[in-house]
PQR file with spaces between the fields and no chain letter, atoms N, CA, C, O and H, PARSE charges and radii, in Angstrom:
ATOM       1  N    MET     1       9.337  -67.795   -6.214 -0.4000 1.5000
ATOM       2  CA   MET     1      10.548  -66.925   -7.618 -0.0000 2.0000
ATOM       3  C    MET     1      11.410  -66.613   -6.680  0.5500 1.7000
ATOM       4  O    MET     1      10.929  -66.318   -5.586 -0.5500 1.4000
ATOM       5  N    ALA     2      13.422  -66.581   -6.893 -0.4000 1.5000
ATOM       6  CA   ALA     2      14.393  -66.401   -6.679 -0.0000 2.0000
ATOM       7  C    ALA     2      12.754  -65.150   -6.002  0.5500 1.7000
ATOM       8  O    ALA     2      11.540  -65.001   -6.140 -0.5500 1.4000
ATOM       9  H    ALA     2      13.813  -66.820   -7.782  0.4000 1.0000
ATOM      10  N    GLU     3      14.221  -64.461   -5.117 -0.4000 1.5000
ATOM      11  CA   GLU     3      14.888  -62.702   -4.471 -0.0000 2.0000
ATOM      12  C    GLU     3      16.149  -62.442   -4.857  0.5500 1.7000
ATOM      13  O    GLU     3      16.550  -61.279   -4.863 -0.5500 1.4000
ATOM      14  H    GLU     3      15.207  -64.583   -5.005  0.4000 1.0000
ATOM      15  N    LEU     4      16.833  -63.330   -5.179 -0.4000 1.5000
ATOM      16  CA   LEU     4      18.609  -63.133   -5.845 -0.0000 2.0000
ATOM      17  C    LEU     4      18.768  -61.964   -7.181  0.5500 1.7000
ATOM      18  O    LEU     4      18.801  -62.706   -8.162 -0.5500 1.4000
ATOM      19  H    LEU     4      16.507  -64.275   -5.174  0.4000 1.0000
ATOM      20  N    PRO     5      18.828  -61.186   -7.458 -0.5600 1.5000
ATOM      21  CA   PRO     5      18.720  -60.995   -8.482  0.2800 2.0000
ATOM      22  C    PRO     5      19.894  -61.878   -9.748  0.5500 1.7000
ATOM      23  O    PRO     5      21.016  -62.368   -9.618 -0.5500 1.4000
ATOM      24  N    ILE     6      18.856  -61.734  -11.042 -0.4000 1.5000
ATOM      25  CA   ILE     6      19.176  -62.729  -11.690 -0.0000 2.0000
ATOM      26  C    ILE     6      20.629  -62.425  -12.426  0.5500 1.7000
ATOM      27  O    ILE     6      21.501  -63.256  -12.679 -0.5500 1.4000
ATOM      28  H    ILE     6      17.944  -61.336  -11.147  0.4000 1.0000
ATOM      29  N    ALA     7      20.647  -60.917  -12.714 -0.4000 1.5000
ATOM      30  CA   ALA     7      21.671  -60.442  -13.465 -0.0000 2.0000
ATOM      31  C    ALA     7      23.467  -60.880  -12.569  0.5500 1.7000
ATOM      32  O    ALA     7      24.587  -61.070  -13.042 -0.5500 1.4000
ATOM      33  H    ALA     7      19.938  -60.242  -12.508  0.4000 1.0000
ATOM      34  N    ALA     8      22.869  -60.886  -10.992 -0.4000 1.5000
ATOM      35  CA   ALA     8      23.713  -61.374   -9.641 -0.0000 2.0000
ATOM      36  C    ALA     8      23.951  -63.046  -10.391  0.5500 1.7000
ATOM      37  O    ALA     8      24.689  -63.089  -11.374 -0.5500 1.4000
ATOM      38  H    ALA     8      21.959  -60.731  -10.607  0.4000 1.0000
ATOM      39  N    VAL     9      23.558  -63.852  -10.085 -0.4000 1.5000
ATOM      40  CA   VAL     9      23.262  -64.762  -10.508 -0.0000 2.0000
ATOM      41  C    VAL     9      24.175  -65.094  -12.220  0.5500 1.7000
ATOM      42  O    VAL     9      25.263  -65.602  -12.492 -0.5500 1.4000
ATOM      43  H    VAL     9      22.958  -63.817   -9.285  0.4000 1.0000
ATOM      44  N    ASP    10      23.540  -64.757  -12.696 -0.4000 1.5000
ATOM      45  CA   ASP    10      24.415  -65.127  -14.316 -0.0000 2.0000
ATOM      46  C    ASP    10      25.759  -64.314  -14.001  0.5500 1.7000
ATOM      47  O    ASP    10      26.341  -65.216  -13.399 -0.5500 1.4000
ATOM      48  H    ASP    10      22.656  -64.344  -12.476  0.4000 1.0000
ATOM      49  N    ARG    11      26.440  -63.504  -13.989 -0.4000 1.5000
ATOM      50  CA   ARG    11      27.715  -63.581  -12.985 -0.0000 2.0000
ATOM      51  C    ARG    11      28.630  -64.183  -12.592  0.5500 1.7000
ATOM      52  O    ARG    11      29.800  -64.063  -12.957 -0.5500 1.4000
ATOM      53  H    ARG    11      25.967  -62.771  -14.478  0.4000 1.0000
ATOM      54  N    ILE    12      27.991  -65.234  -11.432 -0.4000 1.5000
ATOM      55  CA   ILE    12      27.944  -66.106  -11.249 -0.0000 2.0000
ATOM      56  C    ILE    12      28.532  -67.210  -11.583  0.5500 1.7000
ATOM      57  O    ILE    12      29.451  -67.846  -11.067 -0.5500 1.4000
ATOM      58  H    ILE    12      27.041  -65.332  -11.136  0.4000 1.0000
ATOM      59  N    ILE    13      27.468  -67.467  -13.123 -0.4000 1.5000
ATOM      60  CA   ILE    13      27.765  -68.577  -13.955 -0.0000 2.0000
ATOM      61  C    ILE    13      28.831  -68.334  -14.765  0.5500 1.7000
ATOM      62  O    ILE    13      29.653  -69.217  -15.007 -0.5500 1.4000
ATOM      63  H    ILE    13      26.721  -66.950  -13.541  0.4000 1.0000
ATOM      64  N    ARG    14      28.906  -67.267  -15.196 -0.4000 1.5000
ATOM      65  CA   ARG    14      29.970  -66.576  -15.967 -0.0000 2.0000
ATOM      66  C    ARG    14      31.452  -66.290  -14.998  0.5500 1.7000
ATOM      67  O    ARG    14      32.156  -67.102  -15.598 -0.5500 1.4000
ATOM      68  H    ARG    14      28.238  -66.550  -15.000  0.4000 1.0000
ATOM      69  N    LYS    15      31.999  -65.944  -14.370 -0.4000 1.5000
ATOM      70  CA   LYS    15      32.951  -66.473  -13.656 -0.0000 2.0000
ATOM      71  C    LYS    15      33.300  -67.129  -13.408  0.5500 1.7000
ATOM      72  O    LYS    15      34.470  -67.052  -13.034 -0.5500 1.4000
ATOM      73  H    LYS    15      31.427  -65.284  -13.883  0.4000 1.0000
ATOM      74  N    ALA    16      32.359  -68.845  -13.378 -0.4000 1.5000
ATOM      75  CA   ALA    16      32.758  -69.651  -12.910 -0.0000 2.0000
ATOM      76  C    ALA    16      32.737  -70.929  -14.167  0.5500 1.7000
ATOM      77  O    ALA    16      32.667  -72.157  -14.183 -0.5500 1.4000
ATOM      78  H    ALA    16      31.409  -68.908  -13.682  0.4000 1.0000
ATOM      79  N    GLY    17      32.856  -69.689  -15.278 -0.4000 1.5000
ATOM      80  CA   GLY    17      33.391  -70.441  -17.563 -0.0000 2.0000
ATOM      81  C    GLY    17      32.573  -70.424  -17.973  0.5500 1.7000
ATOM      82  O    GLY    17      32.760  -70.935  -19.077 -0.5500 1.4000
ATOM      83  H    GLY    17      32.913  -68.691  -15.265  0.4000 1.0000
ATOM      84  N    GLY    18      31.099  -70.023  -17.834 -0.4000 1.5000
ATOM      85  CA   GLY    18      29.629  -70.585  -18.626 -0.0000 2.0000
ATOM      86  C    GLY    18      29.864  -69.140  -19.868  0.5500 1.7000
ATOM      87  O    GLY    18      29.908  -67.945  -19.579 -0.5500 1.4000
ATOM      88  H    GLY    18      30.947  -69.608  -16.937  0.4000 1.0000
ATOM      89  N    GLN    19      29.969  -69.708  -21.117 -0.4000 1.5000
ATOM      90  CA   GLN    19      30.271  -68.363  -21.630 -0.0000 2.0000
ATOM      91  C    GLN    19      28.818  -67.788  -22.725  0.5500 1.7000
ATOM      92  O    GLN    19      28.672  -66.849  -23.508 -0.5500 1.4000
ATOM      93  H    GLN    19      29.932  -70.680  -21.352  0.4000 1.0000
ATOM      94  N    ARG    20      27.995  -68.859  -22.282 -0.4000 1.5000
ATOM      95  CA   ARG    20      26.075  -68.053  -22.585 -0.0000 2.0000
ATOM      96  C    ARG    20      25.650  -69.078  -21.257  0.5500 1.7000
ATOM      97  O    ARG    20      25.916  -70.223  -20.892 -0.5500 1.4000
ATOM      98  H    ARG    20      28.114  -69.622  -21.647  0.4000 1.0000
ATOM      99  N    VAL    21      24.689  -67.736  -20.704 -0.4000 1.5000
ATOM     100  CA   VAL    21      24.058  -68.828  -19.992 -0.0000 2.0000
ATOM     101  C    VAL    21      22.765  -68.660  -20.628  0.5500 1.7000
ATOM     102  O    VAL    21      22.700  -67.897  -21.592 -0.5500 1.4000
ATOM     103  H    VAL    21      24.474  -66.806  -21.000  0.4000 1.0000
ATOM     104  N    SER    22      21.578  -69.353  -20.164 -0.4000 1.5000
ATOM     105  CA   SER    22      20.076  -69.319  -20.228 -0.0000 2.0000
ATOM     106  C    SER    22      19.777  -68.143  -19.749  0.5500 1.7000
ATOM     107  O    SER    22      20.579  -67.221  -19.606 -0.5500 1.4000
ATOM     108  H    SER    22      21.631  -69.973  -19.381  0.4000 1.0000
ATOM     109  N    LYS    23      18.205  -68.119  -19.389 -0.4000 1.5000
ATOM     110  CA   LYS    23      18.100  -67.702  -17.870 -0.0000 2.0000
ATOM     111  C    LYS    23      17.543  -68.540  -17.661  0.5500 1.7000
ATOM     112  O    LYS    23      18.393  -68.961  -16.876 -0.5500 1.4000
ATOM     113  H    LYS    23      17.554  -68.868  -19.506  0.4000 1.0000
ATOM     114  N    SER    24      16.637  -69.445  -17.618 -0.4000 1.5000
ATOM     115  CA   SER    24      15.767  -70.103  -16.963 -0.0000 2.0000
ATOM     116  C    SER    24      17.181  -71.415  -15.774  0.5500 1.7000
ATOM     117  O    SER    24      17.093  -72.081  -14.743 -0.5500 1.4000
ATOM     118  H    SER    24      15.947  -69.103  -18.255  0.4000 1.0000
ATOM     119  N    ALA    25      18.318  -71.090  -16.854 -0.4000 1.5000
ATOM     120  CA   ALA    25      19.603  -71.723  -15.625 -0.0000 2.0000
ATOM     121  C    ALA    25      19.708  -70.443  -14.522  0.5500 1.7000
ATOM     122  O    ALA    25      19.711  -70.757  -13.332 -0.5500 1.4000
ATOM     123  H    ALA    25      18.390  -70.549  -17.692  0.4000 1.0000
ATOM     124  N    ALA    26      19.759  -69.591  -14.735 -0.4000 1.5000
ATOM     125  CA   ALA    26      20.163  -68.262  -14.092 -0.0000 2.0000
ATOM     126  C    ALA    26      18.872  -68.522  -13.216  0.5500 1.7000
ATOM     127  O    ALA    26      18.851  -69.708  -12.887 -0.5500 1.4000
ATOM     128  H    ALA    26      19.757  -69.336  -15.701  0.4000 1.0000
ATOM     129  N    GLU    27      18.206  -68.089  -12.916 -0.4000 1.5000
ATOM     130  CA   GLU    27      16.453  -68.872  -11.956 -0.0000 2.0000
ATOM     131  C    GLU    27      17.152  -70.342  -10.962  0.5500 1.7000
ATOM     132  O    GLU    27      17.563  -70.528   -9.817 -0.5500 1.4000
ATOM     133  H    GLU    27      18.223  -67.126  -13.184  0.4000 1.0000
ATOM     134  N    GLU    28      16.996  -71.014  -12.015 -0.4000 1.5000
ATOM     135  CA   GLU    28      16.729  -72.403  -11.802 -0.0000 2.0000
ATOM     136  C    GLU    28      18.431  -72.307  -10.358  0.5500 1.7000
ATOM     137  O    GLU    28      18.473  -73.108   -9.424 -0.5500 1.4000
ATOM     138  H    GLU    28      16.663  -70.863  -12.946  0.4000 1.0000
ATOM     139  N    LEU    29      19.679  -71.087  -10.586 -0.4000 1.5000
ATOM     140  CA   LEU    29      20.408  -71.462   -9.502 -0.0000 2.0000
ATOM     141  C    LEU    29      20.364  -70.856   -8.229  0.5500 1.7000
ATOM     142  O    LEU    29      20.514  -71.321   -7.099 -0.5500 1.4000
ATOM     143  H    LEU    29      19.645  -70.436  -11.345  0.4000 1.0000
ATOM     144  N    ALA    30      20.061  -69.408   -8.763 -0.4000 1.5000
ATOM     145  CA   ALA    30      19.411  -68.772   -7.441 -0.0000 2.0000
ATOM     146  C    ALA    30      18.510  -68.544   -6.169  0.5500 1.7000
ATOM     147  O    ALA    30      18.622  -67.919   -5.115 -0.5500 1.4000
ATOM     148  H    ALA    30      19.940  -69.030   -9.681  0.4000 1.0000
ATOM     149  N    GLU    31      16.972  -69.846   -7.140 -0.4000 1.5000
ATOM     150  CA   GLU    31      16.588  -70.278   -6.096 -0.0000 2.0000
ATOM     151  C    GLU    31      16.799  -72.162   -5.381  0.5500 1.7000
ATOM     152  O    GLU    31      15.931  -72.826   -4.813 -0.5500 1.4000
ATOM     153  H    GLU    31      16.881  -70.354   -7.996  0.4000 1.0000
ATOM     154  N    ILE    32      17.954  -72.484   -5.632 -0.4000 1.5000
ATOM     155  CA   ILE    32      19.511  -73.397   -5.414 -0.0000 2.0000
ATOM     156  C    ILE    32      20.079  -72.474   -4.491  0.5500 1.7000
ATOM     157  O    ILE    32      20.379  -72.952   -3.397 -0.5500 1.4000
ATOM     158  H    ILE    32      18.659  -71.945   -6.093  0.4000 1.0000
ATOM     159  N    LEU    33      20.335  -71.049   -4.709 -0.4000 1.5000
ATOM     160  CA   LEU    33      21.031  -70.803   -3.281 -0.0000 2.0000
ATOM     161  C    LEU    33      20.422  -70.174   -2.640  0.5500 1.7000
ATOM     162  O    LEU    33      21.003  -69.651   -1.690 -0.5500 1.4000
ATOM     163  H    LEU    33      20.091  -70.660   -5.597  0.4000 1.0000
ATOM     164  N    GLU    34      18.955  -69.905   -2.827 -0.4000 1.5000
ATOM     165  CA   GLU    34      18.406  -68.871   -1.673 -0.0000 2.0000
ATOM     166  C    GLU    34      18.374  -70.328   -0.808  0.5500 1.7000
ATOM     167  O    GLU    34      19.017  -70.435    0.237 -0.5500 1.4000
ATOM     168  H    GLU    34      18.483  -70.330   -3.599  0.4000 1.0000
ATOM     169  N    ASP    35      17.410  -71.643   -1.452 -0.4000 1.5000
ATOM     170  CA   ASP    35      17.332  -72.507   -0.448 -0.0000 2.0000
ATOM     171  C    ASP    35      18.817  -73.146    0.284  0.5500 1.7000
ATOM     172  O    ASP    35      18.840  -73.701    1.382 -0.5500 1.4000
ATOM     173  H    ASP    35      16.888  -71.556   -2.301  0.4000 1.0000
ATOM     174  N    LYS    36      19.464  -73.025   -0.195 -0.4000 1.5000
ATOM     175  CA   LYS    36      20.707  -73.060    0.756 -0.0000 2.0000
ATOM     176  C    LYS    36      21.496  -71.777    1.310  0.5500 1.7000
ATOM     177  O    LYS    36      22.696  -71.554    1.475 -0.5500 1.4000
ATOM     178  H    LYS    36      19.445  -72.574   -1.088  0.4000 1.0000
ATOM     179  N    GLY    37      20.707  -71.266    1.459 -0.4000 1.5000
ATOM     180  CA   GLY    37      21.621  -70.065    2.478 -0.0000 2.0000
ATOM     181  C    GLY    37      20.670  -70.037    3.030  0.5500 1.7000
ATOM     182  O    GLY    37      20.849  -70.444    4.178 -0.5500 1.4000
ATOM     183  H    GLY    37      19.733  -71.447    1.325  0.4000 1.0000
ATOM     184  N    ALA    38      19.026  -69.581    2.715 -0.4000 1.5000
ATOM     185  CA   ALA    38      18.105  -69.649    3.855 -0.0000 2.0000
ATOM     186  C    ALA    38      18.276  -71.188    4.776  0.5500 1.7000
ATOM     187  O    ALA    38      17.482  -71.171    5.717 -0.5500 1.4000
ATOM     188  H    ALA    38      18.880  -69.251    1.783  0.4000 1.0000
ATOM     189  N    LYS    39      18.976  -72.285    4.738 -0.4000 1.5000
ATOM     190  CA   LYS    39      19.130  -72.653    5.628 -0.0000 2.0000
ATOM     191  C    LYS    39      20.611  -73.159    6.630  0.5500 1.7000
ATOM     192  O    LYS    39      20.902  -73.894    7.574 -0.5500 1.4000
ATOM     193  H    LYS    39      19.621  -72.299    3.974  0.4000 1.0000
ATOM     194  N    ILE    40      21.042  -72.492    5.968 -0.4000 1.5000
ATOM     195  CA   ILE    40      22.990  -71.917    6.659 -0.0000 2.0000
ATOM     196  C    ILE    40      21.971  -70.645    7.603  0.5500 1.7000
ATOM     197  O    ILE    40      22.375  -70.737    8.762 -0.5500 1.4000
ATOM     198  H    ILE    40      20.806  -71.894    5.201  0.4000 1.0000
ATOM     199  N    ALA    41      21.161  -69.849    7.556 -0.4000 1.5000
ATOM     200  CA   ALA    41      21.307  -68.886    8.089 -0.0000 2.0000
ATOM     201  C    ALA    41      21.073  -68.817    9.216  0.5500 1.7000
ATOM     202  O    ALA    41      21.751  -68.381   10.147 -0.5500 1.4000
ATOM     203  H    ALA    41      20.832  -69.775    6.614  0.4000 1.0000
ATOM     204  N    GLY    42      19.233  -69.625    9.155 -0.4000 1.5000
ATOM     205  CA   GLY    42      18.610  -70.449    9.943 -0.0000 2.0000
ATOM     206  C    GLY    42      19.510  -71.257   11.027  0.5500 1.7000
ATOM     207  O    GLY    42      19.350  -71.039   12.228 -0.5500 1.4000
ATOM     208  H    GLY    42      18.682  -69.979    8.399  0.4000 1.0000
ATOM     209  N    GLU    43      20.682  -72.418   10.449 -0.4000 1.5000
ATOM     210  CA   GLU    43      21.001  -72.919   10.952 -0.0000 2.0000
ATOM     211  C    GLU    43      22.625  -72.329   11.623  0.5500 1.7000
ATOM     212  O    GLU    43      23.431  -73.103   12.139 -0.5500 1.4000
ATOM     213  H    GLU    43      20.812  -72.596    9.473  0.4000 1.0000
ATOM     214  N    ALA    44      22.921  -70.438   11.439 -0.4000 1.5000
ATOM     215  CA   ALA    44      23.449  -69.488   12.225 -0.0000 2.0000
ATOM     216  C    ALA    44      22.379  -69.029   13.181  0.5500 1.7000
ATOM     217  O    ALA    44      22.795  -69.061   14.340 -0.5500 1.4000
ATOM     218  H    ALA    44      22.266  -69.809   11.020  0.4000 1.0000
ATOM     219  N    ALA    45      21.047  -68.581   13.062 -0.4000 1.5000
ATOM     220  CA   ALA    45      20.607  -68.262   13.747 -0.0000 2.0000
ATOM     221  C    ALA    45      20.377  -68.803   15.349  0.5500 1.7000
ATOM     222  O    ALA    45      20.383  -68.067   16.336 -0.5500 1.4000
ATOM     223  H    ALA    45      20.710  -68.555   12.120  0.4000 1.0000
ATOM     224  N    GLU    46      20.165  -70.337   15.355 -0.4000 1.5000
ATOM     225  CA   GLU    46      20.122  -71.321   16.142 -0.0000 2.0000
ATOM     226  C    GLU    46      21.318  -71.041   16.929  0.5500 1.7000
ATOM     227  O    GLU    46      21.365  -70.845   18.143 -0.5500 1.4000
ATOM     228  H    GLU    46      20.160  -70.935   14.554  0.4000 1.0000
ATOM     229  N    LEU    47      22.570  -71.050   15.838 -0.4000 1.5000
ATOM     230  CA   LEU    47      23.979  -71.538   17.038 -0.0000 2.0000
ATOM     231  C    LEU    47      24.585  -70.018   17.834  0.5500 1.7000
ATOM     232  O    LEU    47      25.519  -70.148   18.625 -0.5500 1.4000
ATOM     233  H    LEU    47      22.532  -71.210   14.851  0.4000 1.0000
ATOM     234  N    SER    48      23.973  -68.536   17.563 -0.4000 1.5000
ATOM     235  CA   SER    48      23.522  -67.259   17.896 -0.0000 2.0000
ATOM     236  C    SER    48      23.452  -67.045   19.416  0.5500 1.7000
ATOM     237  O    SER    48      24.160  -66.568   20.304 -0.5500 1.4000
ATOM     238  H    SER    48      23.215  -68.431   16.920  0.4000 1.0000
ATOM     239  N    GLU    49      21.380  -68.057   19.181 -0.4000 1.5000
ATOM     240  CA   GLU    49      20.866  -68.180   19.578 -0.0000 2.0000
ATOM     241  C    GLU    49      21.221  -68.941   21.326  0.5500 1.7000
ATOM     242  O    GLU    49      21.059  -68.546   22.481 -0.5500 1.4000
ATOM     243  H    GLU    49      20.806  -68.444   18.459  0.4000 1.0000
ATOM     244  N    HIS    50      21.882  -70.459   20.547 -0.4000 1.5000
ATOM     245  CA   HIS    50      21.998  -71.150   21.925 -0.0000 2.0000
ATOM     246  C    HIS    50      23.615  -70.081   22.519  0.5500 1.7000
ATOM     247  O    HIS    50      24.107  -70.391   23.603 -0.5500 1.4000
ATOM     248  H    HIS    50      22.014  -70.780   19.609  0.4000 1.0000
ATOM     249  N    ALA    51      24.150  -69.105   21.833 -0.4000 1.5000
ATOM     250  CA   ALA    51      25.011  -68.869   22.649 -0.0000 2.0000
ATOM     251  C    ALA    51      24.719  -67.439   23.528  0.5500 1.7000
ATOM     252  O    ALA    51      25.600  -66.906   24.203 -0.5500 1.4000
ATOM     253  H    ALA    51      23.750  -68.852   20.952  0.4000 1.0000
ATOM     254  N    GLY    52      23.823  -67.096   23.449 -0.4000 1.5000
ATOM     255  CA   GLY    52      23.289  -66.759   24.555 -0.0000 2.0000
ATOM     256  C    GLY    52      22.448  -65.523   23.254  0.5500 1.7000
ATOM     257  O    GLY    52      21.302  -65.141   23.490 -0.5500 1.4000
ATOM     258  H    GLY    52      23.107  -67.528   22.901  0.4000 1.0000
ATOM     259  N    ARG    53      23.031  -65.141   22.244 -0.4000 1.5000
ATOM     260  CA   ARG    53      24.052  -63.793   21.732 -0.0000 2.0000
ATOM     261  C    ARG    53      21.984  -63.452   20.961  0.5500 1.7000
ATOM     262  O    ARG    53      21.122  -64.326   21.045 -0.5500 1.4000
ATOM     263  H    ARG    53      23.962  -65.451   22.052  0.4000 1.0000
ATOM     264  N    LYS    54      21.770  -62.282   20.430 -0.4000 1.5000
ATOM     265  CA   LYS    54      20.533  -62.524   19.480 -0.0000 2.0000
ATOM     266  C    LYS    54      21.406  -62.732   18.212  0.5500 1.7000
ATOM     267  O    LYS    54      21.644  -63.669   17.449 -0.5500 1.4000
ATOM     268  H    LYS    54      22.470  -61.572   20.362  0.4000 1.0000
ATOM     269  N    THR    55      21.777  -61.419   18.337 -0.4000 1.5000
ATOM     270  CA   THR    55      23.046  -61.025   16.598 -0.0000 2.0000
ATOM     271  C    THR    55      24.133  -62.383   16.348  0.5500 1.7000
ATOM     272  O    THR    55      25.022  -62.934   16.997 -0.5500 1.4000
ATOM     273  H    THR    55      21.584  -60.659   18.956  0.4000 1.0000
ATOM     274  N    VAL    56      23.672  -62.502   15.398 -0.4000 1.5000
ATOM     275  CA   VAL    56      24.644  -63.699   13.996 -0.0000 2.0000
ATOM     276  C    VAL    56      25.310  -63.200   14.070  0.5500 1.7000
ATOM     277  O    VAL    56      25.190  -61.980   13.954 -0.5500 1.4000
ATOM     278  H    VAL    56      22.949  -62.054   14.871  0.4000 1.0000
ATOM     279  N    ARG    57      26.974  -64.042   14.419 -0.4000 1.5000
ATOM     280  CA   ARG    57      27.684  -62.957   14.054 -0.0000 2.0000
ATOM     281  C    ARG    57      28.817  -64.325   12.589  0.5500 1.7000
ATOM     282  O    ARG    57      28.839  -65.534   12.359 -0.5500 1.4000
ATOM     283  H    ARG    57      27.071  -65.033   14.513  0.4000 1.0000
ATOM     284  N    ASP    58      29.288  -63.481   12.222 -0.4000 1.5000
ATOM     285  CA   ASP    58      30.752  -64.497   10.920 -0.0000 2.0000
ATOM     286  C    ASP    58      31.105  -66.214   11.257  0.5500 1.7000
ATOM     287  O    ASP    58      31.326  -67.284   10.690 -0.5500 1.4000
ATOM     288  H    ASP    58      29.271  -62.498   12.409  0.4000 1.0000
ATOM     289  N    GLU    59      30.994  -65.688   12.390 -0.4000 1.5000
ATOM     290  CA   GLU    59      31.305  -67.352   12.937 -0.0000 2.0000
ATOM     291  C    GLU    59      30.014  -68.340   12.638  0.5500 1.7000
ATOM     292  O    GLU    59      30.003  -69.317   11.889 -0.5500 1.4000
ATOM     293  H    GLU    59      30.814  -64.819   12.851  0.4000 1.0000
ATOM     294  N    ASP    60      28.783  -67.742   13.539 -0.4000 1.5000
ATOM     295  CA   ASP    60      27.661  -68.447   13.611 -0.0000 2.0000
ATOM     296  C    ASP    60      27.225  -68.795   11.969  0.5500 1.7000
ATOM     297  O    ASP    60      26.287  -69.583   11.849 -0.5500 1.4000
ATOM     298  H    ASP    60      28.791  -66.949   14.148  0.4000 1.0000
ATOM     299  N    ILE    61      27.973  -68.148   10.439 -0.4000 1.5000
ATOM     300  CA   ILE    61      27.604  -69.007    9.527 -0.0000 2.0000
ATOM     301  C    ILE    61      28.759  -69.659    9.006  0.5500 1.7000
ATOM     302  O    ILE    61      28.423  -70.417    8.096 -0.5500 1.4000
ATOM     303  H    ILE    61      28.735  -67.507   10.536  0.4000 1.0000
ATOM     304  N    ARG    62      30.371  -69.668    9.288 -0.4000 1.5000
ATOM     305  CA   ARG    62      31.446  -70.280    8.982 -0.0000 2.0000
ATOM     306  C    ARG    62      31.182  -71.690    9.466  0.5500 1.7000
ATOM     307  O    ARG    62      31.502  -72.747    8.923 -0.5500 1.4000
ATOM     308  H    ARG    62      30.644  -69.052   10.027  0.4000 1.0000
ATOM     309  N    LEU    63      30.238  -71.397   11.112 -0.4000 1.5000
ATOM     310  CA   LEU    63      30.285  -72.709   11.899 -0.0000 2.0000
ATOM     311  C    LEU    63      29.284  -73.275   11.146  0.5500 1.7000
ATOM     312  O    LEU    63      29.605  -74.446   10.944 -0.5500 1.4000
ATOM     313  H    LEU    63      29.977  -70.538   11.554  0.4000 1.0000
ATOM     314  N    ALA    64      28.135  -72.997   10.585 -0.4000 1.5000
ATOM     315  CA   ALA    64      26.653  -73.850   10.093 -0.0000 2.0000
ATOM     316  C    ALA    64      27.004  -74.117    8.710  0.5500 1.7000
ATOM     317  O    ALA    64      26.006  -74.568    8.146 -0.5500 1.4000
ATOM     318  H    ALA    64      27.874  -72.046   10.749  0.4000 1.0000
ATOM     319  N    VAL    65      28.156  -74.019    7.795 -0.4000 1.5000
ATOM     320  CA   VAL    65      27.849  -73.424    6.873 -0.0000 2.0000
ATOM     321  C    VAL    65      28.574  -75.529    6.407  0.5500 1.7000
ATOM     322  O    VAL    65      28.280  -76.357    5.545 -0.5500 1.4000
ATOM     323  H    VAL    65      28.966  -73.653    8.252  0.4000 1.0000
ATOM     324  N    ARG    66      30.005  -75.472    8.118 -0.4000 1.5000
ATOM     325  CA   ARG    66      30.862  -76.781    8.541 -0.0000 2.0000
ATOM     326  C    ARG    66      29.883  -77.733    9.328  0.5500 1.7000
ATOM     327  O    ARG    66      30.265  -78.833    9.727 -0.5500 1.4000
ATOM     328  H    ARG    66      30.244  -74.800    8.819  0.4000 1.0000
ATOM     329  N    ARG    67      29.064  -77.432    9.460 -0.4000 1.5000
ATOM     330  CA   ARG    67      28.452  -78.813   10.282 -0.0000 2.0000
ATOM     331  C    ARG    67      27.621  -78.783    9.502  0.5500 1.7000
ATOM     332  O    ARG    67      26.693  -79.114   10.240 -0.5500 1.4000
ATOM     333  H    ARG    67      28.753  -76.539    9.136  0.4000 1.0000
ATOM     334  N    GLU    68      26.843  -78.542    7.834 -0.4000 1.5000
ATOM     335  CA   GLU    68      25.960  -78.691    7.263 -0.0000 2.0000
ATOM     336  C    GLU    68      26.197  -81.117    6.078  0.5500 1.7000
ATOM     337  O    GLU    68      25.298  -81.538    5.350 -0.5500 1.4000
ATOM     338  H    GLU    68      27.597  -78.273    7.235  0.4000 1.0000
């Protein structure tokens, strides 16, 4: 089960143009976003470690997204 709030995911879908959003659609997108986010975060953590840092910075996240 996803940890992202379903209401927040529902708002994302509505902002993208969805008029009505089923709970299952919001839950599915939440799981997909979490999986994608976890992969990006892991890559960013590796990049920061490679740079000799313990802190993941915004540039690590941006680079991880570009490398994906």
